[in-house]
N, C-alpha and C positions, 0 to 999 in steps of 0.2 A: 703317508705325507707328513712332513715335518711342519709345525706350527711356525709361523713367520711374523717379523716385525718389521715396520719401514720407518726410516728417519728421514728420509732425503726424497722428497717429490714435490715438486712445483704444481700447486692445485690445477693452476690455469693450463699447464702442460700437460695434466692428465685427461683431459677432455678427449675422447676416441673420435676419429673421423665421422662415425656416424651420428654423434651428438652434436659435434660442430656443423655438419651439413643441415641438421633439424634446425639448429639455431640460426643459421644462415638464410634458411627459407624463412623463418619467422621475421626476419629482419629485412629481407629483400637483397642480400648480398652474393655475389659470385663466388663460389669457392675453387673455381678450376684453376686459377694460378697456383693454389696451395695444395689440393687434394685432387688426385687423380687415380682412377681405378681403386676407391677405396683406402688411399694411403696418403699420408702427408709426402709432400715434395720439397726438398731443400737440397742444398749441394755443398754449403760451407756454413761456417758459424753465424755471419752475417745473414744469410737466407733463412737459416733455422730461425733466427730472431724475429725476422720479418712475418715468417708463417706463424710463429709462436704469437706474436702480437695481433696478427690479424684474427687468429681464431679467438683469443682472449677477448678481444673487442666485441666478441658476438654475445658476450654474457654480460648483461646490462641492468638485471632487475634482481629484487631478492630472492625470487623464485628460481630466477636462472642459477643463481650461486648455490642456492639449497640444492637444486637438482643435481649440480654438478659434485657437490661434496657427497651427498648420498649415492649416486652412480658410482663414483670411485671407491668409496669405502665398503659399499656393498659388493662390488666385484673383487676387491681384496680379500674381504671375508670368504668369499665363495670359493679362492684359492688357498685357504688356510692361514689368513693372517689374524692377529688377535690384537695388533696395535698399529697405528698409523700417525705419524707426525706429516703434516704438509706445510710447506711454505706459502704463504700468503703475501698479497702486495697492494699496500694502500695505494700506489701509483695506478694500479690497474682500476681500482676503485674508483677513484678521481676521473679517470678517462672514462669510465662508464657512466660518471654522473651520479654517483652515489657517494655518501660520506663514507670514510674508513670504517666507522664503527657500524652502520648499516650492512655494509659488505661483509665486515666480520662476524656480526650476528647472524647472517643470512647462511654463512658457511657453518657456523656453529649448529644452526637449525638442521643442515643437511646431516652433520656428523650425528646428531642426536637420533635423526630418524633412521639411520644406518645402523646405530647401536641397538636401537630398539627391535630392529629387524633381526640382526645378526649377533649382537654382543661384543661387536669390535669397539675398541677405545680409540678415540680420535683426539688429537691435539693440534694446534696451530702454533707456526713459528712465522712471526711478521718479519717481512725481510724488506731492506731497502735495496735499491738497484744501482751498482756501479756507475754505469752510464747514464743514469739519469743525474747524479750529483750528489754532493756533499750534504748540502741542506736538506734535500729530500730524504736522505738517509737519516738525518737527525731527527727530521719530522716523524719519519717511520718509528724510530726509537722512542720519541715522545707519545707518540700514539700508544705503542705496545706498553708503554710503561703505565699508562692511566685508563685504558680503555675498559677494565673491569671484567671483561669475558673471561669466565674460568676457564675456557678452553685455549687461551692464549698463555702459553707457558715457556715460550722461548723468543730469541730476536737472532736475526741473522742478515748476513748481506750477500747477495747473488749477483747475477749480471754479469757483463764482460770483464774478467779479471785483468784484461790487458789495459783498461782504464783506471786511473786513481792509484794511491798509495796506501799500504795499511794504516800507517799513522794519521791519515786524512779522518779516519773512521774512529779514532779513539774516543771521542767524547760522545758519539753515538752509543757505543758500546758502554760506556761509563752511566748513561742514563738507564740502559737495559738492566745492567747489573745491579744497580743500586733500588730498582725494582724487583728484585728477586729472580728475573727470567734466566733461563738457560741461555748459554752463548755459544754460537756455532757461526763459521763463517768460510766461505767458499775460496777455496786456495788450491794451486798445484794441480789444476786441471789442464788448461790451456796454456798456461805459463809454467816455468820450471819450479824446482824446489825452493828459490829463493822466496815466492810468494808464501809457502808454508812456514819458512822460517820468520819471516816478518809478521806473519800471523800470531805466530807462538810469542815474539819478542812485544808486539804492540798490543795484540787484543786479548791474549791469554784466554783463550776459548778451551771449553772442555771437550769439543768435537770440531772437527775440520771437513767441510764439506769436499769432497773427492780426496785430494791429499796425497794422490798415487805417484805425483811426481817427486816426493820426498825420497822415493828409492834411490834417486841420483845422487843423493849424499849420505853415506853410511853414517855420519856423525848425527844428522838429523834424525835418521830413522832410530838411532840409540835413544835420541831425546825424547821422541815420540813414545817409544816404549816405556822409558824410564818414568815419563811424567804422565802416563796413561790415559794420552789424547786418544779419543775415538775416532776412526777414519770413517766417514759415510761413503763408502766405495759404491761405485757404480759401473760395473764392467760393461755391460750392454752399450750405456752410453758412451764410454770411452772408446769404445769399438768403431761406434756409429759416426763419431766425430774425429775418429782416426788420431786420438791421443796416442793409441798403440795400434798397429795393423791386425794382430790377430789375438786370441785368447791366450796362446802360448807366451806372447810377448807380456802380457798383463803381469803386473807386480803383486796382485793380490797375495797369493801364497808366499812370495818373497817377504811381503811386509809381515804376515802374520808368522812366518818360520822366525822373524826376528824379534817377536814379541809385540807386536802392535795389535792393538785392539781394533778389528776390521767387522764391518757390518756389509749387508747386500741391501741395493738400493734400486730404484727404477728411474729416478730423476724425472725425465719428461717423457713416461713409458711409450704412448703412440708414435711420438716423433722418431724415436730409437728403435721401433719396432720390438718392443719388449714389455715386460710386466714384471712385478715382484716375482711371480712363480717362476718365470723365465729366468730371472737372476738366480733364483736357487737352482735350476735346472742346469744353468751354465757352470755353477761352482762345483755341481755333482759330476758333470761330464769333462769340463775341460781343467778343473782344479783337483779332481780327484778326491771330493768331500763326500765323506759317508753321511748317512742321516744322523747319527750321533753328532759329527763335526757342524752340521748345518743346525741342528738344535743348539749346539753352544755358541754358534753366530747370532740366533734369535736371542739367547740369553744376553749376550754382550749388548745388543740393541736395547733390550728392555731395561738392563740395568744402566744404560746410558741416557734412557728416555727423560725427557723434561716433564716430569710428571711426579704428583705427590706420592709420597711412601706408601699409602695404604693402596692405593691403585697400583703401584709398581708390585706390592707384595701380592696382591690378587693375581697380576698377570704372570708373575713367576710360579705362583700356585698351578696355574692352568698349565703352563709349560712344563714343569715338574710331573704333573698328572699323567700326561701323555709320553714324557721321556722315560718314564718307569719301565 
């Protein structure tokens, strides 16, 4: 089994149905509109967001969030992952009645619990949410820049990419960049290649969340390859959301063949009936990737990780020891 690393997962979206049901029982909420037969239920992006927000709102205390991070990273490690970056959301913290710092520190505590048990390294990318608004995104950037938690190493923007323009977020990313945080932004998922180009022009990220729609513009694909931009690809999510109808239609192999740096990620795994392990299995089955090729994808992820050089060197050493 190849070692794995993940750069693109929303921590609230990583809560499996059984954990959400336990949280609902704790807080006296009815899950039946959103979970049926042990599976999340939704039919389009808006109803997916509704189910996501319902479940997220069931995590309310420091211990709830610590348990969530511990649960997810421990499950990743069981499947051979040695590194995990998760997107966190100060907006969810505020809705839960916690300060962003309390929420972040609780997630960090969960990550440390998982590391103590399994050795997995975890980091957090603070995210603003497009459909919440520019002011909220800038607040998230200011929080990320000053929070002081050593596990917060990146900043990004997620949410409904049909809302807002890339230039609206320039100030937020300047704040994060000045603080030395890694920069990533969702683009080229539900919208076309234009959002990827706008992200490169205005935000200058080192990584793009998704980015697969760049395949629609050969000049843009060349630019991504030439600039060494890393794409956080989520094939299972793309199929579930009908960005592509089948894995045969998915551009993962075409992007890689064009020289783009691609990684495998689970996005919001239980909502899309996937996991990081399944993403690697998808790549083996549908993209004809060998174990050696999958190890190279893991190496790309670790090299692109928002982590200090000492930790990165140690992670690469673990990968090399297995790859020999």
